[in-house]
C-alpha positions in Angstrom: -47.4 -22.5 -90.3 -45.6 -24.7 -87.9 -41.9 -24.7 -86.8 -40.8 -27.2 -89.5 -42.5 -25.3 -92.3 -41.1 -21.9 -91.1 -37.4 -22.9 -91.1 -37.7 -24.8 -94.4 -39.4 -21.8 -96.0 -36.6 -19.6 -94.7 -34.0 -21.9 -96.3 -35.8 -21.6 -99.7 -35.4 -17.8 -99.5 -31.8 -17.7 -98.4 -29.4 -19.7 -100.6 -26.9 -22.0 -98.8 -28.5 -21.4 -95.4 -27.9 -24.5 -93.3 -30.8 -26.3 -91.5 -29.2 -25.6 -88.0 -28.9 -21.9 -88.7 -32.3 -21.6 -90.2 -33.8 -23.3 -87.1 -31.9 -21.0 -84.8 -33.1 -17.9 -86.7 -36.7 -19.0 -86.5 -36.4 -19.8 -82.8 -34.9 -16.3 -82.0 -37.7 -14.7 -84.0 -40.3 -16.7 -82.1 -38.6 -15.7 -78.8 -38.8 -12.0 -79.8 -42.5 -12.3 -80.6 -43.3 -14.0 -77.3 -41.3 -11.3 -75.3 -42.9 -8.4 -77.1 -46.1 -8.5 -75.1 -48.2 -10.6 -72.7 -50.0 -12.8 -75.2 -53.1 -14.6 -74.0 -51.6 -18.0 -74.8 -48.8 -17.3 -72.3 -51.1 -16.5 -69.4 -52.0 -19.4 -67.1 -54.4 -19.6 -64.2 -53.9 -21.6 -61.0 -55.0 -21.7 -57.4 -52.7 -21.8 -54.4 -54.4 -24.2 -51.9 -53.6 -23.6 -48.2 -54.3 -26.5 -45.8 -55.4 -26.1 -42.2 -52.6 -26.2 -39.6 -52.2 -29.2 -37.4 -51.5 -28.6 -33.7 -53.4 -31.5 -32.0 -51.6 -33.3 -29.1 -48.0 -32.8 -28.1 -44.6 -33.8 -29.3 -41.2 -34.8 -27.9 -38.2 -33.1 -29.5 -34.6 -34.0 -28.8 -31.7 -31.7 -29.3 -29.4 -33.1 -32.0 -32.0 -35.5 -33.4 -34.0 -35.0 -36.6 -36.8 -37.2 -35.2 -40.0 -35.7 -33.6 -42.2 -38.1 -31.7 -45.9 -37.4 -31.5 -48.3 -38.5 -28.8 -51.3 -40.6 -29.7 -53.5 -37.5 -30.4 -50.8 -35.9 -32.6 -50.1 -39.1 -34.5 -53.8 -39.6 -35.2 -54.0 -36.1 -36.7 -50.9 -36.7 -38.8 -52.1 -40.1 -40.1 -55.3 -38.5 -41.4 -53.3 -36.5 -44.0 -52.1 -38.2 -47.2 -48.4 -38.8 -46.7 -47.5 -37.2 -50.0 -49.2 -34.0 -48.9 -48.0 -34.2 -45.3 -44.3 -34.2 -46.2 -44.7 -30.9 -48.1 -45.5 -29.1 -44.9 -43.3 -27.5 -42.2 -42.9 -28.2 -38.5 -42.4 -25.6 -35.7 -42.3 -26.0 -32.0 -43.6 -23.0 -30.2 -42.0 -19.8 -31.7 -38.8 -21.7 -32.7 -37.4 -22.0 -36.2 -39.1 -23.7 -39.1 -38.1 -27.2 -40.2 -39.2 -29.0 -43.3 -40.8 -32.4 -42.9 -39.1 -35.0 -45.1 -40.8 -38.2 -43.9 -43.4 -39.6 -41.6 -43.5 -43.1 -40.1 -46.0 -43.4 -37.2 -45.5 -41.9 -34.7 -42.3 -40.2 -35.9 -41.7 -37.2 -38.1 -38.2 -36.8 -39.6 -37.1 -33.2 -40.1 -34.7 -31.9 -42.8 -32.0 -31.3 -40.2 -31.2 -32.1 -36.6 -33.3 -30.2 -34.0 -31.1 -27.5 -32.6 -33.3 -26.3 -29.7 -33.7 -27.6 -26.2 -35.0 -31.2 -25.6 -38.7 -31.0 -24.6 -41.3 -33.7 -23.8 -45.0 -32.8 -24.2 -44.3 -29.7 -26.2 -46.9 -27.7 -28.2 -46.2 -27.5 -31.9 -47.6 -26.5 -35.3 -47.5 -28.2 -38.7 -48.5 -25.9 -41.5 -47.5 -25.1 -45.1 -45.1 -22.2 -45.8 -43.8 -23.2 -49.3 -45.8 -23.8 -52.5 -44.8 -25.1 -55.9 -46.0 -23.2 -59.0 -47.4 -25.0 -62.1 -45.0 -27.0 -64.3 -45.0 -24.4 -67.1 -44.5 -21.5 -64.8 -42.2 -18.6 -65.7 -43.3 -15.7 -63.3 -46.3 -14.6 -61.2 -48.3 -11.8 -62.6 -51.1 -11.6 -60.0 -52.0 -13.4 -56.8 -55.1 -12.2 -54.9 -57.0 -12.6 -51.7 -60.6 -12.9 -53.0 -62.1 -12.6 -49.5 -60.3 -9.6 -48.2 -59.9 -8.0 -51.6 -56.2 -7.2 -52.2 -53.3 -8.3 -54.4 -50.2 -9.9 -53.0 -46.8 -8.3 -53.3 -44.8 -10.2 -55.9 -41.3 -8.5 -55.9 -39.8 -9.8 -52.7 -36.9 -12.3 -52.6 -36.0 -14.6 -49.8 -33.0 -12.5 -48.8 -35.1 -9.4 -48.6 -37.7 -11.3 -46.5 -34.9 -12.6 -44.3 -33.8 -9.0 -43.7 -37.3 -7.8 -42.6 -38.7 -10.9 -40.9 -35.8 -13.3 -40.0 -37.8 -15.1 -37.4 -40.9 -15.5 -39.6 -43.0 -14.8 -36.6 -46.1 -13.4 -38.3 -49.0 -15.8 -39.1 -52.4 -15.1 -40.6 -53.4 -13.4 -43.9 -50.4 -13.4 -46.3 -49.4 -10.1 -47.9 -46.8 -11.3 -50.3 -45.4 -14.3 -52.2 -41.6 -14.6 -52.2 -39.2 -16.9 -53.9 -37.9 -19.5 -51.4 -35.5 -21.9 -53.3 -35.0 -24.0 -56.3 -34.9 -27.7 -55.4 -35.1 -31.2 -56.7 -33.5 -33.0 -59.6 -34.7 -33.5 -63.2 -37.4 -34.0 -64.3 -39.1 -32.7 -61.1 -36.8 -29.8 -60.2 -38.6 -26.5 -59.7 -39.1 -23.3 -57.6 -40.8 -23.2 -54.3 -42.5 -19.9 -53.1 -43.2 -18.7 -49.6 -46.5 -17.0 -48.6 -45.9 -14.5 -45.8 -47.2 -14.0 -43.2 -47.7 -17.8 -43.0 -51.4 -18.7 -43.5 -52.8 -21.2 -40.9 -56.3 -21.8 -42.1 -57.6 -23.5 -45.2 -58.1 -21.1 -48.0 -57.6 -20.8 -51.8 -55.8 -17.9 -53.5 -56.4 -17.5 -57.3 -53.3 -16.6 -59.3 -52.3 -15.7 -62.8 -48.8 -16.5 -64.1 -46.8 -16.2 -67.3 -46.1 -19.5 -68.9 -42.8 -20.5 -70.3 -43.0 -20.0 -74.1 -42.4 -22.9 -76.4 -39.7 -22.6 -79.0 
């Protein structure tokens, strides 16, 4: 029985029940059924793909400017990555704060805000990925695992809690948890981003299970 058949049948049993109310009752019943347990049709599988960090060459950063200029070696490494993937990554100079990359036009990277640290020419840097989008039908994570080292990520940390324990985000390597980062974008592409922490620097894949958003 489909949705149309369900609310029409309900109307046949309840005299003078209006179509809008019949539809609402069926939707609420379907919601209660979905929430009653973890049904197999609401479980999705995905893989979180981590790219290798980029740290080839050097960069010039200027206090008060959102532009980062790469030398020839750095620019060659940047150009080797598809632009749509490159601008989902983050930039960091030394142990400084993390900036999001919003655009790349050889040999310049544009950051999401003005660079607040000291102007430096020929600086070491890292470009890696901290934040990851979930699948389109995502509701919540149920399991994310490291299949190589054999452990499950912590799933219950929020960004504010992570800010309290690791405000500098100084740890890199094998991630131990996946934390909500922020909700961004506009319809129809708006969605959550999640942070892996410690930040992974090497290419690896993490299998994940998640609960899908149920369909009314």
